[in-house]
C-alpha positions in Angstrom: 123.4 80.9 62.6 121.3 81.7 59.5 118.3 80.0 61.2 118.7 82.2 64.3 118.9 85.4 62.2 115.9 84.3 60.2 113.9 83.7 63.4 114.9 87.2 64.8 114.0 88.9 61.5 110.6 87.1 61.5 109.9 88.2 65.1 110.8 91.8 64.4 108.5 91.8 61.4 105.7 90.2 63.3 105.7 92.7 66.2 104.4 95.7 64.3 101.8 93.5 62.6 100.6 92.2 66.0 100.4 95.7 67.4 98.4 96.8 64.3 96.0 93.9 64.8 95.5 94.8 68.4 94.7 98.4 67.4 92.0 97.1 65.1 90.2 95.1 67.8 87.3 97.2 69.2 88.0 97.8 72.9 86.6 99.6 75.8 88.6 100.0 79.1 87.0 100.4 82.5 88.3 100.9 86.0 87.1 98.9 88.9 87.6 100.2 92.4 86.9 98.9 96.0 87.9 100.2 99.4 87.6 99.4 103.1 88.1 101.6 106.1 89.9 99.6 108.7 90.7 100.6 112.3 94.4 100.1 113.2 94.8 96.7 114.9 98.6 96.7 115.5 100.8 98.8 117.7 104.6 98.7 117.3 107.1 100.2 119.7 110.5 100.7 117.9 113.6 101.0 119.9 117.1 101.7 118.5 119.9 100.6 120.8 123.5 101.8 120.4 126.5 101.3 122.6 130.1 102.6 122.2 133.0 101.0 124.0 136.7 100.7 123.5 136.5 96.9 123.3 134.2 94.8 121.2 133.2 92.5 124.0 132.2 95.5 126.2 130.0 97.0 123.6 128.3 93.7 122.8 127.9 92.8 126.5 126.3 96.2 127.4 123.9 96.0 124.4 122.9 92.5 125.3 122.3 93.5 129.0 119.9 96.3 127.9 118.0 93.9 125.6 117.8 91.3 128.4 116.7 93.9 130.9 113.8 95.0 128.7 112.8 91.4 128.1 112.8 90.7 131.8 110.8 93.8 132.6 108.1 93.0 130.0 107.7 89.6 131.7 107.7 91.1 135.2 104.9 93.6 134.2 102.9 90.5 133.1 102.1 92.1 129.7 99.8 90.1 127.6 99.9 89.3 123.9 103.1 90.8 122.6 106.2 89.9 120.7 109.7 91.2 121.3 111.6 91.1 118.0 115.3 91.9 117.7 116.9 92.5 114.3 119.6 94.5 112.4 122.3 93.6 114.9 125.7 95.0 113.9 129.1 95.8 115.4 131.3 98.4 113.6 134.5 100.3 114.2 133.7 103.7 115.8 135.3 105.8 113.2 135.4 109.6 113.9 135.9 112.2 111.2 137.1 115.5 112.4 138.9 118.4 110.8 139.9 116.3 107.8 141.3 113.5 109.8 140.1 110.0 110.7 140.4 108.4 114.1 139.2 105.0 115.3 137.9 105.1 118.8 136.7 101.7 119.9 133.6 100.0 118.6 129.9 100.7 118.3 127.3 97.9 118.7 123.7 98.5 117.3 120.5 96.6 117.5 116.8 97.4 116.7 114.1 96.1 119.0 110.4 96.0 118.2 107.6 95.3 120.6 104.6 94.2 118.6 101.1 94.0 120.1 97.5 94.8 119.3 96.3 98.4 119.1 93.7 97.7 121.7 96.0 96.1 124.2 95.2 97.5 127.7 98.9 97.0 128.7 100.3 99.7 126.3 101.1 101.9 129.3 102.9 99.0 131.0 105.1 98.6 127.9 106.0 102.3 128.2 106.8 101.8 131.9 109.0 98.8 131.1 111.0 100.8 128.5 111.5 103.5 131.0 112.8 101.2 133.6 115.1 99.3 131.2 117.5 102.2 130.9 118.5 105.0 128.5 116.2 104.1 125.6 114.4 106.2 123.0 111.4 104.8 121.3 108.6 105.6 119.0 105.1 104.1 118.8 103.2 103.6 115.6 99.8 102.2 114.8 98.8 100.5 111.6 96.9 97.6 110.0 98.7 94.3 110.4 99.8 92.4 107.3 97.5 89.4 108.2 94.5 91.8 108.2 95.5 93.1 104.8 95.9 89.7 103.3 92.5 88.6 104.7 90.9 91.5 102.8 92.8 91.0 99.6 90.4 88.5 97.9 87.3 90.5 99.0 88.6 93.8 97.6 89.8 92.2 94.4 86.4 90.6 93.9 84.5 93.8 94.5 86.8 95.8 92.2 86.3 93.3 89.4 82.5 93.4 89.9 82.7 97.1 89.8 84.5 97.0 86.5 82.0 94.5 85.1 79.1 96.7 86.1 80.6 99.8 84.4 81.3 97.8 81.2 77.8 96.4 81.2 76.4 100.0 81.6 78.5 101.2 78.7 77.6 98.2 76.6 73.8 98.6 77.1 73.9 102.4 76.7 75.9 102.2 73.4 74.2 98.9 72.2 77.5 97.0 72.1 76.9 93.3 71.6 78.9 90.3 72.9 81.1 92.1 75.5 83.9 89.8 76.7 87.1 90.3 78.7 90.2 91.0 76.6 92.8 92.0 79.3 92.9 92.6 83.0 95.6 94.5 85.0 95.7 95.1 88.7 97.2 98.3 90.2 100.3 97.6 92.4 99.3 97.4 96.0 100.1 100.6 98.0 101.4 100.1 101.5 100.9 103.2 103.6 103.3 103.9 106.4 102.0 103.1 109.9 100.4 106.0 111.5 102.8 107.9 113.8 101.6 108.5 117.3 104.5 109.2 119.7 108.2 109.6 119.9 109.8 110.0 123.2 112.9 109.8 125.3 111.8 107.4 128.0 111.3 110.2 130.6 107.5 110.3 130.8 106.1 110.8 134.3 105.3 107.4 135.7 101.9 108.7 136.9 100.8 109.8 133.4 98.5 107.6 131.3 98.5 107.2 127.6 95.6 108.8 125.7 95.3 107.0 122.4 93.1 108.1 119.5 93.8 106.7 116.1 92.2 107.2 112.7 90.9 104.5 110.3 93.1 103.5 107.4 91.7 103.1 103.9 92.7 100.0 102.1 92.0 100.0 98.4 92.1 97.8 95.3 92.0 99.1 91.7 91.8 97.1 88.5 91.7 98.0 84.8 89.7 95.7 82.5 89.6 95.9 78.7 86.5 94.4 77.0 86.2 93.6 73.3 82.9 93.3 71.5 
């Protein structure tokens, strides 16, 4: 026990000393920055399904029929290059709160569907048509940069940000005649994930003869680093 207390006491005494030694090290800190403007390459239709029935089986069955109807219509429309993803499936008691009282009225089944495709897919209007025909469904459509695209740019942006920091440090060093610059510490700013760009939200009641007019803005992907140099 005395040994443990001794180690802790030694550690507590060494921390202020270490901090003081760091403060005595001559440092300069520079920021490195890189960015890319990327056109959205992913389109996501989000559909929230909900069915209320007195019996669990009826709620689940109706929900499954709607999901299957949409899947069949997407195939029938011969839409290319898409994924239909189902998640967040749940069945709960339909509990109603009214005038200070609680009443259970059957069950509610919920499921989220996502139709993921490319932003340049020529079949986007066909997807809208399939959603319309599948039944009483609300949807929203969002455009953004796919995760795979972000990851492919990660190394490039990090390299450019580090080179930018190095160039700034070199400029400071040569201007102030600082000799023997070398890296002391590097930190990377946490990656910011912007929300996909919102385009449309609709109750599936669009005129079948209408065509989608799509115009999206580029998204800026950035990387920022902070580098401390000693000399």
